[in-house]
BARO-705439 format. One line per field, with one value per residue (C-alpha): residue in one letter; chain; x, y, z. Coordinates in nm, 3 decimals. Example, Ala and Ser with C-alpha at 12.3 -4.5 7.8 and 13.67 -1.06 7.14 Angstrom:
resn: (A_S);
chain: (A_A);
c1: (1.230_1.367);
c2: (-0.450_-0.106);
c3: (0.780_0.714);
This chain:
resn: (M_A_E_S_Y_A_G_K_I_N_R_K_L_I_K_K_R_R_V_I_A_A_A_A_G_R_E_K_A_D_L_V_L_K_N_A_T_Y_V_N_V_F_S_N_E_L_C_T_A_D_I_A_V_A_E_G_L_I_V_G_M_G_R_Y_Q_G_E_E_E_V_D_L_R_G_K_I_V_L_P_G_F_L_D_A_H_I_H_L_E_S_S_L_V_S_P_K_E_F_V_K_A_V_L_P_H_G_T_T_T_V_I_T_D_P_H_E_I_A_N_V_M_G_T_D_G_I_E_Y_M_L_Q_A_T_E_G_L_P_V_D_V_R_F_M_L_P_S_C_V_P_A_T_P_L_D_E_S_G_A_N_L_D_Y_R_A_I_D_S_F_Y_D_H_P_R_V_Q_G_L_A_E_M_M_N_F_V_G_A_I_A_G_D_D_Q_V_V_E_K_I_V_A_A_Q_A_H_H_K_K_I_D_G_H_A_P_D_L_V_G_N_D_L_N_A_Y_V_A_A_G_V_Y_S_D_H_E_C_Y_D_V_S_D_A_I_A_K_L_E_R_G_Q_F_I_M_I_R_E_G_T_A_A_R_N_L_E_A_L_M_P_L_L_C_D_K_Y_A_E_R_C_M_F_C_T_D_D_K_H_P_N_D_L_L_E_K_G_H_I_D_Y_I_I_R_K_A_I_S_L_G_A_D_P_I_T_A_V_K_V_A_C_H_N_A_A_R_Y_F_L_L_N_N_R_G_A_I_A_P_G_Y_L_A_D_F_V_V_I_D_D_F_R_S_F_R_I_E_K_V_Y_K_K_G_V_L_M_S_E_N_G_S_V_R_D_F_P_E_P_Q_V_D_P_Y_L_T_K_R_A_H_D_T_F_H_V_S_H_L_T_A_Q_D_F_T_E_T_R_P_R_G_I_L_G_M_V_A_G_E_I_T_T_T_D_A_G_Y_S_D_R_I_D_V_E_K_D_I_L_K_I_A_V_V_E_R_H_K_N_T_H_H_I_G_I_G_F_L_Q_G_Y_G_L_T_S_G_A_V_A_T_S_I_S_H_D_S_H_N_I_I_V_V_G_T_N_E_A_D_M_A_A_A_A_N_R_V_V_E_L_N_G_G_I_V_V_W_D_N_G_A_P_A_A_E_V_P_L_A_I_A_G_I_M_S_D_E_P_L_E_Q_V_N_Q_R_L_E_D_A_K_E_R_A_H_A_L_G_V_N_S_G_V_D_P_F_M_T_L_S_F_M_A_L_P_V_I_P_S_L_R_I_T_T_R_G_V_F_D_V_T_Q_Q_K_Y_V);
chain: (A_A_A_A_A_A_A_A_A_A_A_A_A_A_A_A_A_A_A_A_A_A_A_A_A_A_A_A_A_A_A_A_A_A_A_A_A_A_A_A_A_A_A_A_A_A_A_A_A_A_A_A_A_A_A_A_A_A_A_A_A_A_A_A_A_A_A_A_A_A_A_A_A_A_A_A_A_A_A_A_A_A_A_A_A_A_A_A_A_A_A_A_A_A_A_A_A_A_A_A_A_A_A_A_A_A_A_A_A_A_A_A_A_A_A_A_A_A_A_A_A_A_A_A_A_A_A_A_A_A_A_A_A_A_A_A_A_A_A_A_A_A_A_A_A_A_A_A_A_A_A_A_A_A_A_A_A_A_A_A_A_A_A_A_A_A_A_A_A_A_A_A_A_A_A_A_A_A_A_A_A_A_A_A_A_A_A_A_A_A_A_A_A_A_A_A_A_A_A_A_A_A_A_A_A_A_A_A_A_A_A_A_A_A_A_A_A_A_A_A_A_A_A_A_A_A_A_A_A_A_A_A_A_A_A_A_A_A_A_A_A_A_A_A_A_A_A_A_A_A_A_A_A_A_A_A_A_A_A_A_A_A_A_A_A_A_A_A_A_A_A_A_A_A_A_A_A_A_A_A_A_A_A_A_A_A_A_A_A_A_A_A_A_A_A_A_A_A_A_A_A_A_A_A_A_A_A_A_A_A_A_A_A_A_A_A_A_A_A_A_A_A_A_A_A_A_A_A_A_A_A_A_A_A_A_A_A_A_A_A_A_A_A_A_A_A_A_A_A_A_A_A_A_A_A_A_A_A_A_A_A_A_A_A_A_A_A_A_A_A_A_A_A_A_A_A_A_A_A_A_A_A_A_A_A_A_A_A_A_A_A_A_A_A_A_A_A_A_A_A_A_A_A_A_A_A_A_A_A_A_A_A_A_A_A_A_A_A_A_A_A_A_A_A_A_A_A_A_A_A_A_A_A_A_A_A_A_A_A_A_A_A_A_A_A_A_A_A_A_A_A_A_A_A_A_A_A_A_A_A_A_A_A_A_A_A_A_A_A_A_A_A_A_A_A_A_A_A_A_A_A_A_A_A_A_A_A_A_A_A_A_A_A_A_A_A_A_A_A_A_A_A_A_A_A_A_A_A_A_A_A_A_A_A_A_A_A_A_A_A_A_A_A_A_A_A_A_A_A_A_A_A_A_A_A_A_A_A_A_A_A_A_A_A_A_A_A_A_A_A_A_A_A_A_A_A_A_A_A_A_A_A_A_A_A_A_A_A_A_A_A_A_A_A);
c1: (2.389_2.747_2.929_3.187_3.547_3.509_3.193_3.374_3.662_3.421_3.227_3.548_3.673_3.368_3.422_3.794_3.733_3.492_3.753_4.022_3.795_3.691_4.054_4.162_3.881_3.714_3.400_3.244_3.324_3.040_3.143_3.390_3.497_3.581_3.859_3.948_4.244_4.353_4.621_4.873_5.012_5.289_5.441_5.335_5.173_4.841_4.750_4.461_4.276_3.947_3.912_3.728_3.542_3.405_3.284_3.357_3.725_3.932_4.027_4.232_4.322_4.337_4.063_3.751_3.382_3.133_2.771_2.766_2.993_3.050_3.246_3.478_3.666_3.792_3.756_4.014_3.966_4.126_4.136_3.888_4.022_4.121_4.101_4.393_4.260_3.918_3.680_3.342_3.179_3.319_3.070_2.800_2.582_2.530_2.771_2.512_2.471_2.848_2.880_2.611_2.823_3.166_3.079_2.997_3.341_3.518_3.595_3.556_3.754_3.808_4.018_3.830_3.929_3.612_3.773_3.512_3.226_3.455_3.529_3.156_3.047_3.364_3.373_2.998_3.084_3.334_3.079_2.811_3.029_3.132_2.766_2.658_2.918_2.869_2.808_2.812_2.925_3.224_3.450_3.494_3.808_3.895_4.193_4.121_4.132_4.466_4.394_4.058_4.083_4.334_4.551_4.510_4.424_4.092_3.765_3.581_3.297_3.537_3.893_4.011_4.325_4.474_4.256_3.936_4.015_4.219_3.931_3.845_4.171_4.004_3.741_3.808_3.774_4.018_4.359_4.543_4.587_4.485_4.675_4.895_4.826_4.989_5.337_5.458_5.359_5.512_5.845_5.846_5.776_5.448_5.316_4.960_5.074_5.343_5.108_4.874_5.161_5.295_4.946_4.886_5.223_5.139_4.840_5.065_4.873_4.968_5.009_4.937_5.092_4.999_5.301_5.320_5.659_5.834_6.210_6.544_6.575_6.212_6.109_6.353_6.198_5.846_5.929_6.134_5.828_5.657_5.460_5.457_5.284_5.188_4.907_4.988_5.265_5.194_5.556_5.757_6.075_5.880_5.739_6.080_6.233_5.966_6.003_6.377_6.301_6.076_5.733_5.464_5.314_4.941_4.893_4.584_4.335_4.023_3.783_3.974_4.329_4.451_4.813_4.833_4.979_5.255_5.339_5.332_5.714_5.651_5.467_5.786_5.981_6.191_5.909_5.569_5.588_5.558_5.273_4.895_4.599_4.360_4.090_4.090_3.778_3.530_3.211_2.898_2.935_3.291_3.176_2.882_3.039_3.410_3.425_3.640_3.969_3.890_3.910_4.262_4.372_4.221_4.391_4.724_4.718_4.628_4.930_5.163_5.156_5.192_4.839_4.953_5.153_4.850_4.628_4.879_4.897_4.516_4.478_4.776_5.004_4.739_4.636_4.998_5.047_4.736_4.809_4.487_4.651_4.343_4.275_4.442_4.532_4.383_4.532_4.418_4.290_4.221_3.876_3.681_3.662_3.674_3.644_3.570_3.668_3.654_4.014_4.282_4.228_3.866_3.875_3.498_3.382_3.123_3.093_3.194_3.196_3.221_3.317_3.208_2.866_2.784_2.701_2.716_2.669_2.700_2.664_2.355_2.398_2.228_2.014_2.154_2.023_2.114_2.298_2.111_2.241_2.166_1.874_2.072_2.353_2.108_1.942_2.278_2.392_2.088_2.136_2.482_2.430_2.471_2.513_2.327_2.153_2.404_2.387_2.591_2.761_2.913_3.112_3.212_3.583_3.773_4.134_4.353_4.333_4.536_4.430_4.426_4.536_4.376_4.583_4.399_4.353_4.511_4.409_4.727_4.715_4.953_4.997_4.828_4.891_4.639_4.309_4.069_3.770_3.590_3.685_3.481_3.653_3.988_3.833_3.896_3.610_3.546_3.576_3.480_3.454_3.175_3.213_2.899_2.957_2.950_2.798_3.121_3.035_3.386_3.405_3.734_3.746_3.984_3.986_3.999_4.132_4.087_3.733_3.564_3.222_3.068_2.731_2.581_2.748_2.826_2.817_2.868_2.896_3.161_3.485_3.782_3.838_3.640_3.331_3.237_3.044_3.263_3.119_3.252_3.069_3.057_2.887_2.834_2.453_2.446_2.718_2.507_2.192_2.369_2.520_2.184_2.022_2.285_2.183_1.812_1.880_2.063_2.366_2.429_2.549_2.379_2.423_2.259_2.168_1.906_1.776_1.701_1.867_1.963_2.042_2.090_2.198_2.065_2.318_2.129_2.375_2.622_2.601_2.826_2.617_2.270_1.990_1.883_1.976_2.303_2.144_1.922_2.212_2.418_2.143_2.111_2.487_2.526_2.243_2.418_2.750_2.577_2.424_2.757_2.937_2.658_2.734_3.095_3.281_3.574_3.517_3.829_3.714_3.485_3.274_3.222_3.493_3.773_3.615_3.592_3.970_4.034_3.968_4.228_4.524_4.772_4.818_5.031_5.023_4.734_4.415_4.109_4.005_3.749_4.024_4.125_4.383_4.665_5.003_5.079_5.443_5.517_5.275_5.120_4.806_4.832);
c2: (4.603_4.730_4.776_4.506_4.597_4.473_4.680_4.987_4.939_4.890_5.203_5.408_5.253_5.379_5.726_5.722_5.620_5.909_6.150_6.023_6.040_6.398_6.498_6.353_6.535_6.214_6.307_6.636_6.761_6.822_7.187_7.407_7.749_7.905_8.161_8.152_8.344_8.145_8.144_7.868_7.797_7.580_7.831_8.138_8.310_8.382_8.145_8.151_7.842_7.656_7.470_7.141_6.961_6.606_6.401_6.694_6.706_6.934_6.718_6.962_7.310_7.381_7.373_7.185_7.146_7.084_6.998_7.333_7.618_7.943_8.223_8.381_8.616_8.911_8.729_8.556_8.201_8.094_7.767_7.748_7.896_7.698_7.820_7.643_7.675_7.773_7.686_7.668_7.727_8.083_8.177_8.125_7.937_7.582_7.441_7.478_7.848_7.889_7.735_7.967_8.256_8.156_7.989_8.317_8.438_8.160_7.925_7.564_7.384_7.458_7.284_7.299_7.215_7.126_7.178_7.436_7.187_6.904_7.100_7.103_6.759_6.553_6.300_6.350_6.704_6.580_6.330_6.600_6.823_6.538_6.455_6.819_6.884_6.570_6.641_7.020_7.217_7.343_7.049_7.050_6.868_6.809_6.828_6.643_6.848_6.801_6.988_6.919_7.089_7.340_7.284_7.099_7.442_7.444_7.281_7.169_6.929_6.652_6.529_6.367_6.156_5.996_5.687_5.894_6.048_5.770_5.604_5.932_5.916_5.654_5.903_6.012_6.382_6.382_6.525_6.519_6.661_7.022_7.305_7.171_7.455_7.281_7.368_7.366_7.000_6.917_7.077_6.907_6.567_6.525_6.174_6.270_6.538_6.328_6.027_6.232_6.341_5.986_5.850_6.109_6.026_5.655_5.736_5.944_6.263_6.630_6.804_7.176_7.410_7.698_7.851_8.232_8.381_8.045_8.084_7.912_7.554_7.550_7.614_7.348_7.099_7.187_7.135_6.823_6.678_6.677_7.002_7.117_7.457_7.763_8.019_8.231_8.448_8.819_8.927_8.863_8.766_8.499_8.369_8.358_8.173_7.907_7.898_7.847_7.541_7.391_7.496_7.624_7.957_8.018_8.391_8.470_8.745_8.682_8.881_8.898_8.848_9.019_8.947_8.996_9.343_9.249_8.935_9.090_9.050_8.674_8.713_8.717_8.467_8.364_8.261_8.253_7.886_7.787_8.020_7.973_8.195_8.121_8.299_8.097_8.270_8.463_8.628_8.658_9.027_8.979_8.696_8.889_9.233_9.170_8.816_8.519_8.415_8.651_8.940_8.836_8.807_9.145_9.307_9.141_9.272_9.622_9.604_9.525_9.147_8.999_8.880_8.537_8.488_8.584_8.340_8.055_8.116_8.108_7.771_7.572_7.594_7.478_7.193_7.073_7.102_6.899_6.647_6.736_6.656_6.697_7.066_7.405_7.424_7.441_7.134_6.796_6.561_6.833_6.906_7.153_7.406_7.747_8.109_8.359_8.721_9.038_9.147_9.150_9.512_9.495_9.119_9.093_8.733_8.667_8.287_7.995_7.637_7.329_7.010_7.175_7.283_7.653_7.702_8.080_8.369_8.736_8.650_8.431_8.072_7.776_7.582_7.261_7.007_7.016_6.707_6.474_6.452_6.164_6.270_6.168_6.406_6.687_6.641_6.620_6.943_7.126_7.022_7.131_7.358_7.228_7.525_7.647_7.983_8.261_8.558_8.875_8.707_8.448_8.728_8.912_8.902_9.150_9.037_9.177_9.002_9.034_9.281_9.158_9.447_9.422_9.502_9.683_9.467_9.161_8.872_8.896_9.075_9.252_9.228_9.550_9.494_9.419_9.552_9.471_9.659_9.773_10.124_10.225_10.563_10.388_10.125_9.849_9.601_9.270_8.961_8.606_8.260_8.030_7.654_7.532_7.172_6.972_7.209_7.228_7.579_7.691_8.063_8.235_8.609_8.881_9.227_9.360_9.688_9.818_9.693_10.024_9.916_10.188_10.031_9.684_9.359_9.140_8.759_8.484_8.105_8.142_8.147_7.983_7.702_7.533_7.746_7.810_8.131_8.441_8.763_9.116_9.386_9.712_9.546_9.196_9.195_9.264_9.004_8.738_8.840_8.833_8.490_8.350_8.475_8.292_7.970_8.042_8.079_7.744_7.940_8.272_8.628_8.872_9.245_9.335_9.679_9.838_9.506_9.353_9.222_9.514_9.265_8.891_8.633_8.280_8.003_7.682_7.440_7.353_7.714_7.824_7.808_7.920_7.730_8.051_8.173_8.360_8.696_8.678_8.581_8.861_9.115_8.999_9.011_9.356_9.488_9.339_9.496_9.832_9.804_9.699_9.993_10.224_10.103_10.212_9.920_10.070_10.116_9.917_9.612_9.337_9.312_8.936_8.769_8.957_8.887_8.518_8.492_8.632_8.280_8.104_8.017_7.942_8.299_8.548_8.725_8.700_8.498_8.425_8.065_7.898_7.900_8.265_8.482_8.287_8.416_8.221_8.330_8.238_7.940_8.034_8.193_8.555);
c3: (-1.230_-1.210_-1.537_-1.611_-1.684_-2.042_-2.078_-1.950_-2.196_-2.484_-2.395_-2.375_-2.698_-2.887_-2.745_-2.825_-3.184_-3.220_-3.077_-3.314_-3.617_-3.539_-3.472_-3.806_-3.982_-4.100_-3.911_-3.821_-3.471_-3.225_-3.190_-3.375_-3.252_-3.587_-3.638_-3.271_-3.133_-2.829_-2.562_-2.620_-2.273_-2.415_-2.656_-2.454_-2.748_-2.916_-3.197_-3.444_-3.568_-3.557_-3.227_-3.266_-2.985_-2.970_-2.673_-2.440_-2.540_-2.758_-3.055_-3.258_-3.372_-3.744_-4.004_-3.899_-3.966_-3.689_-3.627_-3.446_-3.548_-3.361_-3.526_-3.269_-3.499_-3.295_-2.961_-2.742_-2.615_-2.286_-2.094_-1.807_-1.483_-1.173_-0.814_-0.647_-0.294_-0.168_0.110_-0.062_0.272_0.275_0.003_0.271_0.022_-0.097_-0.358_-0.636_-0.558_-0.546_-0.891_-1.026_-0.899_-1.033_-1.363_-1.544_-1.436_-1.623_-1.337_-1.446_-1.174_-0.805_-0.545_-0.218_0.135_0.331_0.666_0.768_0.761_0.876_1.193_1.260_1.132_1.101_0.817_0.767_0.660_0.399_0.266_0.258_0.040_-0.190_-0.253_-0.280_-0.555_-0.764_-1.132_-1.109_-1.419_-1.222_-1.140_-0.762_-0.650_-0.285_-0.057_0.265_0.586_0.757_1.076_1.238_1.478_1.339_1.643_1.973_2.117_1.932_2.033_1.724_1.651_1.552_1.580_1.257_1.258_0.947_0.986_0.976_0.637_0.475_0.288_0.112_-0.087_-0.306_-0.420_-0.780_-0.694_-0.401_-0.493_-0.163_0.186_0.243_0.407_0.684_0.926_1.217_1.094_1.454_1.482_1.143_1.234_1.575_1.415_1.601_1.543_1.445_1.201_1.037_1.015_0.796_0.572_0.539_0.464_0.191_0.033_0.049_-0.171_-0.403_-0.324_-0.301_0.035_0.061_0.315_0.542_0.710_0.725_0.813_0.842_0.783_0.808_0.926_1.040_0.680_0.562_0.803_0.690_0.323_0.396_0.569_0.228_0.206_-0.156_-0.157_0.044_0.012_0.317_0.171_0.209_0.160_-0.157_0.031_0.220_-0.109_-0.279_0.016_-0.025_-0.403_-0.365_-0.153_-0.416_-0.298_-0.531_-0.430_-0.440_-0.482_-0.278_-0.350_-0.144_0.068_0.396_0.268_-0.049_-0.136_-0.513_-0.513_-0.268_-0.467_-0.816_-0.852_-0.874_-1.206_-1.409_-1.617_-1.319_-1.084_-1.257_-1.359_-0.994_-0.907_-0.899_-0.816_-0.534_-0.336_-0.010_0.124_-0.088_0.033_-0.187_-0.269_-0.389_-0.614_-0.756_-0.789_-0.851_-0.980_-0.900_-1.065_-1.354_-1.109_-1.007_-1.371_-1.455_-1.155_-1.229_-1.586_-1.462_-1.228_-1.517_-1.556_-1.904_-1.996_-2.116_-1.797_-1.587_-1.779_-1.738_-1.364_-1.355_-1.525_-1.651_-1.349_-1.103_-1.335_-1.353_-0.977_-0.895_-1.173_-1.352_-1.680_-1.897_-1.830_-1.812_-2.181_-2.529_-2.693_-2.829_-2.560_-2.305_-2.162_-2.372_-2.089_-2.257_-2.157_-2.434_-2.366_-2.573_-2.510_-2.242_-2.145_-2.033_-1.985_-2.020_-2.022_-2.292_-2.297_-2.077_-2.206_-1.986_-2.172_-2.494_-2.366_-2.348_-1.979_-1.946_-2.186_-2.090_-1.721_-1.759_-1.641_-1.805_-1.557_-1.415_-1.161_-0.793_-0.670_-0.435_-0.079_0.158_0.387_0.695_0.601_0.528_0.869_1.040_0.874_1.011_1.374_1.486_1.789_2.142_2.375_2.684_2.712_2.776_3.011_3.060_3.355_3.120_2.956_3.272_3.349_3.567_3.539_3.259_2.926_2.607_2.337_1.976_1.756_1.412_1.102_0.822_0.512_0.672_0.893_1.098_1.435_1.669_2.044_2.164_2.535_2.809_2.939_3.221_3.081_2.770_2.662_2.357_2.329_2.289_2.061_2.313_2.286_2.453_2.234_2.321_2.171_2.293_2.238_2.059_1.952_2.276_2.534_2.735_2.863_2.765_2.691_2.610_2.679_2.559_2.405_2.049_1.912_1.558_1.501_1.577_1.710_1.930_2.021_2.059_1.957_1.656_1.671_1.417_1.407_1.138_1.338_1.172_1.183_1.460_1.400_1.754_1.819_1.813_1.949_1.996_2.184_2.371_2.670_2.804_2.789_2.416_2.360_2.532_2.343_2.006_2.073_2.188_1.868_1.661_1.837_1.780_1.407_1.404_1.293_1.131_1.163_1.403_1.452_1.784_1.915_2.139_2.266_1.925_1.609_1.386_1.108_1.070_0.815_0.886_0.805_0.867_0.698_0.977_1.095_0.809_0.487_0.385_0.212_0.038_-0.313_-0.351_-0.433_-0.124_0.103_-0.046_0.021_0.382_0.423_0.272_0.492_0.795_0.693_0.653_1.000_1.153_0.992_1.110_1.462_1.423_1.263_1.074_0.701_0.607_0.803_0.674_0.991_0.975_0.770_0.941_1.280_1.197_1.159_1.506_1.635_1.417_1.643_1.364_1.235_1.429_1.657_1.907_1.865_2.079_2.150_2.378_2.644_2.613_2.432_2.273_2.156_1.837_1.825_2.184_2.183_2.516_2.659_2.768);
């Protein structure tokens, strides 16, 4: 039987009375962090007091007694960290495994955009992720995919207009509309794009942006449309231009794109209040070896940022932006999400509390149940490939095609001219995207320079954002074989050489995530990277994540789609 409104109020009343009584000191708190030195994000200073917790909330700072008391003398307590923009799917594992990875690093809230799985499964993908994240000890909030497909140029598994996603705004964990990548459509006043913006505003929701290098009146038009943030700034002048127009800037430090160092000038009194940290895309090894938001804080401090400023950017600013008014600070009434570190210099995380419960200590995570997902959605997520067997002939093309020039450390590309053949000595490889959702037999062909492969082929069903099969190779036969193996695996990453898989990473959930534990996926992935580098892939290139972005036709300059090489700047095929 559903709870009545009166019953709900009565239940909350009992809880509220308990919170007030503990705050006033009339009753013992559930938990007291004694002698805690903590970051006060409101006064921008370190304070020392007992921090009292009751009913999962901070009830006060001062002198308190608790049923449980933990002496934190000599430690520093921080609010739990927020990732302002991430695609959980980029971790290559299920949401539970992702949480197990980030929780020991102090992350207690993430804002995810499920557009990766939505491009494969449509609204079923959004529902799958909502169910798969329910009740996890990291609060997973959602921004609804704005661009499925990313642009009309893409061929994805679904086409979501504003009507398709509108009902999801009523979900309590949906914060708004995710990165509006189709900035061209927004600026032009395209009906479908503007409809989504208007619908999100009608629900009083945030709208995130994605507009690299946008300037002048085009930028004015984009912001005027209602886009409130951007995470694609890799140049400080670009970021400041957007800040001056009222946008919030998400400083990104992920696996493929790392912009923190270039944007360090933003972490000052003049700009920091309107900045947040995000990872966007984060592979397993990065999560396990480097960390998550804690890594960005640690790096920012090492580059000269004030520690308190860095912490505020990592928690409070994002909470304010997304109207998550009960987190991002240590103050009465806020969620008892705490990170305990030794000091700012080493920034070693010792304990992580979620709603006052110790969930991680010295890297070890307390066990928690996996959310239940509707069997239909589970079955649907494991049956997403519809593509015919491929041959070398499918990748044979004699007329000149554009060359995508890779840029070291970035996901942007340059126009490197044209070629009509593979030339391994000049590092000119063939690249192709194979449509895999509807068996259209569409295969876009071009060339790639800067990847470095000297033998075999590499294929993956992770190709942003439509997640068709992207493959690069030194010959057409190996390209076909690698792509066919991806299909046989029901999705994954394949390094192919000498007539057989040299390494592979199965990704059975929608072709973009694994059912296996994080550590196992990471080992498979690192083995595959090692094999790819052994076959010549340049040391500064992530063989799979960087490759996956070559298919995203919203980032300059050249991209490869199922229809061929596309010039993003000129908005035409070349």
